[in-house]
C-alpha positions in Angstrom: 0.1 -0.1 -0.1 1.3 3.4 -1.0 1.7 6.0 1.7 2.6 9.9 1.6 4.9 11.1 4.5 5.2 14.8 5.4 8.5 15.6 7.2 10.2 18.8 8.6 13.4 18.0 9.0 16.6 20.2 9.2 18.0 21.6 6.0 21.6 20.5 6.5 23.6 18.0 4.7 23.3 14.4 5.6 19.7 14.9 7.3 18.0 13.5 4.2 20.1 10.5 4.0 19.5 9.6 7.9 15.7 10.1 7.5 16.0 7.7 4.2 17.9 4.8 6.3 15.3 5.1 9.0 12.5 4.8 6.8 14.2 1.7 5.0 15.0 -0.2 8.6 11.4 0.5 9.4 10.1 -1.4 6.5 9.5 1.5 4.0 10.6 1.6 0.7 10.9 5.0 -0.6 9.6 5.5 -4.0 10.1 9.7 -4.4 11.2 12.5 -2.4 9.8 16.3 -3.2 11.3 18.9 -1.4 7.6 21.0 -0.3 9.3 24.0 1.6 12.6 25.5 2.7 11.8 27.5 5.7 14.3 30.5 7.0 14.5 28.9 10.5 16.8 26.2 8.9 14.2 23.2 8.2 12.5 22.1 5.2 9.5 20.2 4.8 9.9 17.3 2.2 7.0 14.8 1.0 8.0 11.2 0.9 6.3 8.6 -1.1 7.0 4.8 0.1 5.6 1.6 -0.3 5.5 -0.5 3.1 7.0 -4.1 2.5 5.1 -6.9 3.5 4.2 -6.7 7.6 5.4 -3.0 7.9 3.3 -0.8 9.5 3.1 2.8 9.2 3.5 3.7 13.2 7.0 2.2 12.4 7.9 4.4 9.8 6.5 7.7 12.0 8.7 6.3 15.5 11.6 5.7 13.2 11.6 9.1 11.8 10.5 10.9 15.0 13.2 9.0 16.8 16.1 11.2 14.7 16.9 14.6 16.2 15.0 17.7 14.9 12.5 15.4 12.6 8.8 15.9 13.0 6.5 13.8 11.3 3.6 16.2 10.0 1.4 14.1 8.3 1.3 10.1 7.2 -1.7 8.9 5.0 -2.5 6.1 2.2 -1.9 7.6 -1.1 -4.1 6.1 -3.7 -2.2 7.7 -6.6 1.2 6.2 -5.7 4.7 7.7 -5.8 4.2 9.8 -9.0 5.2 13.0 -8.1 3.6 15.6 -11.2 5.4 18.7 -11.6 4.2 22.3 -11.9 5.9 22.5 -15.2 4.1 19.1 -16.3 0.8 20.8 -15.4 1.6 23.9 -17.4 2.7 21.8 -20.3 -0.7 20.1 -20.1 -2.7 23.4 -20.3 -0.8 25.1 -23.1 -1.7 21.9 -25.3 -5.3 23.1 -25.4 -5.3 26.8 -24.5 -9.4 27.0 -24.9 -10.1 24.7 -21.8 -6.9 25.5 -19.8 -9.1 26.7 -16.7 -10.9 23.8 -16.5 -8.2 21.6 -17.2 -6.4 23.0 -14.3 -9.1 22.2 -11.8 -8.7 18.6 -13.2 -5.2 18.8 -12.5 -5.2 20.7 -8.9 -5.8 17.4 -6.7 -2.8 16.0 -9.0 -0.4 18.5 -8.6 -0.9 19.4 -4.5 -1.9 15.5 -3.5 -5.1 17.0 -2.5 -8.7 15.3 -2.6 -10.7 17.6 -4.9 -10.5 20.7 -6.8 -13.2 23.4 -8.2 -13.4 26.8 -9.7 -16.2 29.0 -8.6 -17.9 31.9 -10.1 -19.1 34.8 -8.0 -22.6 34.7 -9.2 -23.2 31.3 -10.9 -21.4 29.1 -8.1 -19.5 26.1 -9.1 -18.4 26.0 -12.9 -16.1 22.9 -12.7 -15.3 20.6 -10.3 -13.7 17.3 -9.7 -15.7 14.2 -8.7 -14.7 14.4 -5.2 -15.7 17.9 -4.7 -18.6 19.0 -2.3 -21.9 19.8 -3.9 -21.8 23.4 -3.0 -18.7 25.2 -2.6 -18.8 29.1 -1.5 -17.8 31.9 -3.1 -14.9 33.6 -0.8 -13.8 37.4 -1.7 -10.0 37.1 -1.5 -7.3 39.0 -3.1 -4.2 36.5 -2.7 -3.8 32.8 -1.9 -5.1 31.8 1.3 -6.4 29.3 3.8 -10.1 29.2 4.5 -12.5 27.2 6.6 -13.7 23.8 5.1 -16.7 21.6 5.5 -16.0 18.6 7.9 -12.7 17.5 7.9 -11.7 19.7 4.7 -8.6 21.7 4.6 -9.3 24.2 1.9 -6.8 26.6 -0.1 -8.4 29.2 -2.3 -6.8 32.0 -4.9 -8.3 34.4 -7.2 -8.6 33.5 -10.9 -9.7 36.8 -12.2 -12.5 39.2 -10.8 -15.3 37.0 -10.9 -13.8 33.4 -10.3 -12.0 31.6 -7.6 -10.0 28.3 -7.7 -10.6 26.3 -4.5 -8.9 22.6 -3.5 -9.6 20.5 -0.5 -7.6 17.9 1.5 -9.5 15.9 3.9 -7.8 15.3 6.9 -4.7 17.1 6.5 -1.8 18.0 5.7 -2.0 21.8 6.2 -1.4 24.0 2.8 2.2 25.5 3.2 2.8 29.0 2.3 5.0 27.4 -0.8 1.9 25.5 -1.8 -0.4 28.5 -1.6 2.5 30.4 -3.8 2.6 27.7 -6.4 -1.3 27.8 -6.5 -1.6 31.3 -7.0 1.2 31.4 -10.0 -0.7 27.9 -11.5 -3.6 30.2 -11.4 -1.9 33.0 -13.1 -0.5 31.0 -15.7 -3.8 29.2 -16.3 -5.3 32.7 -17.0 -2.5 34.0 -19.2 -2.7 30.6 -21.5 -6.6 31.2 -22.0 -5.9 34.4 -23.1 
């Protein structure tokens, strides 16, 4: 079963190697690692995509990681999409292949790019203009001037960003992890790029 593990660790040489060794010893097979954010306090947030070997439990991975100095597990969960890292540049390439539907296509790609559960494009007056299958039936309009966290329904953690004066993009994660400042900045950047491509 594939898992996504989000870690905070010191941003120093060798730190990631120690984490990888601990994960391996606990029964995790790392498929991919993505640096999500480098922080001014000298730490980094990394997403680790891993498979569990037979008989290994996620608790063992968490214990192995938190047993390392200054390493903390921010979140771990099953990850149905496996260990495929879908980079922002790949999303942009997809959008440029058909500019007429760039806004709709971006909504479809948001859950993949940000490892979230759903995405939606909401019009100020008309409501949901496009949504992925797992999106809630209603997504409220929010007046925002930049990317921001918002309160979602149930256990959803929600990020929102403007897409022109009368539309917003919304993405939601059920149960975590929180959207980081770097993810919010990427979210707005992709929205701006999609608008440019769409003309």
